[in-house]
Steps between C-alpha positions, in 0.01 A plus 500: 500500500635836400459788736546867421756665715398850603753729656394687818512847340290376205240355738477832684459686172216267392332537836509877473363488146214269606411741781512802275317359197147553640590861570633579155232673294468460130573822310138558398444744212202699376469245217465220756228693683320571173505132403378390845218759500415447131533871422738714296830636633365854460210412731744378765700821457191716546407313819852537638528870420138588577504747214184419306182313596498122457189281496444369852503132396835541326644701788402224747647236271831686483513549877418132559774395259751727672411351837516141376842554341639701795563792267637817658522802268844650463424857604845623409484365147145621456608844614781512246256410224232749602710783637327466839627379837154393627584660833327785683697725734318578826632788710353497849575677826619364829507119456310349793234771509166313515319734260774506235559127533127439448505713184809310380325169563214628287746569217628143528142371482419723204798367302463137608324368188697709251835464328647778718692472827557782753835625630473695828719782629473732802493877443508570876283817493797703371485665154871449421496132596171449315646654185810280521282189544289596197811543286634164615178324400489674163863392451385142551268546201169458683202539269305725737503657846259505793598767753332461840460798731812677381619858542680527167557851372270626223796526260572129550135414442497706179797302368341171602181577313700546180733204559305197622138394573450591867217479753497692829331343803399653832556864409332754276700687235361762266526398137510127582125451532495197267805342662437570867315303769432653839244544775343822622711539816341831589144368492599182685662706779200728509272197544719366782500832683127545439441162665666629816302824485174306468595313817505833683872575496619858452856476632649279230877463466678403180841340449609551139729301277811640330427869445594506130327172412187545288295251703592676824417846368163397364402314815586811699281707264213258550537521878500880488201523268290263709560715809429822311179362350382405849578846637781371721798731538827338391757481779843492336647367826297181449682425172829311526732432207583129478660263251245224435644274773420374847760720664317805366186385680687469829677835464184678386294391800785575739536847347130578546496376859826670605364830371172447683292480183164338558350277234226236501571359154795451267522450126829335399651530152532121473448186706864474610469848652173402665665192655771719649244748633306218661815381677580849631147542636518159668825592673333813636200307627269663242233261377397444139223568413360600842730803532633545146365367170751414225464473123780376275550475122583201273318211674811289550421138582614560860241776547223246564702331777623791710351570844250637431462429126581815304252713307682587178471596133533209261703564187439261208875434487509165323231613257718802417791272411285274284350801321848649445616181329191499278545866403866446413424191291245702306760773445754245378252342259357840397147404604226737611426497872340697780688566823281362783383722785618360832292553813593491869284372785485600867516174699345570841627288790523533878770772522234773456184569697260778602671758715416449865320172426554270802 
């Protein structure tokens, strides 16, 4: 009987090959997909590039064939052929901020079933950093930009409008009406302050966000206008400049109390500020809402689980991100569209009550 003699290194090589074989994918081509789906190569190309409509039955057949054959489109090669990168640059502010992260998640959702992928960068609320981030993304040949809550200079925005399809989210800019998604911060703040007035409060404090930030300025306007409309004199000493964070809430309350300023209600520029204010009141033995009612802004997920649960303004953050992706896709494909109007909602919880109500 003859036996094959296999050297140890050859046996190891065969073993490795046997282990790897199931993982090695066949180099599937568009022609293979077309044959499997019983359609033309041009139909497969149209499905992959999502450029022109394809009959639904054929589209499903192509997608099923791609799945069966473990086909993964080569985005790089497709980009070289089409002159596109199939990437969208997303400039946000302050990674980790619940509201901006929720908008960003909406962008991801809005692009999920398309040929485009997002690339995120942090502009950090500073115009010079934001401009540098924008230039970096453009240098990476992104096909479009979504800029969330930025403070870019008008000159930079003018150049962007002429350079690359761009959508602005979370701030209102004149001349960008068809490429801009935002909420009415002033009206939302007015509604929040009016809620406190209707509960019988007349000494209402306000802790703002960053003074130069559009959201902060408009929420301050809404607060002022609600008081004026109710015939309540505005006490400038009950307005504290914060920075959209919990520390601002603590410092604001401490500032009011140290100066002997009386207040029975507080409107915070965002939920993080409201959380800080709640902590400062607790440390001073001041009860919420028995002694002071609090309203926040943003409706962070934690707002429903604070003690007591926080009354706050809900922003449609994720919806804004989804809508921004849709608007940008329409811009890229030169389709007609209407920018949706986004509404806020006052979510009333246990942190507010009638003044003097036992």
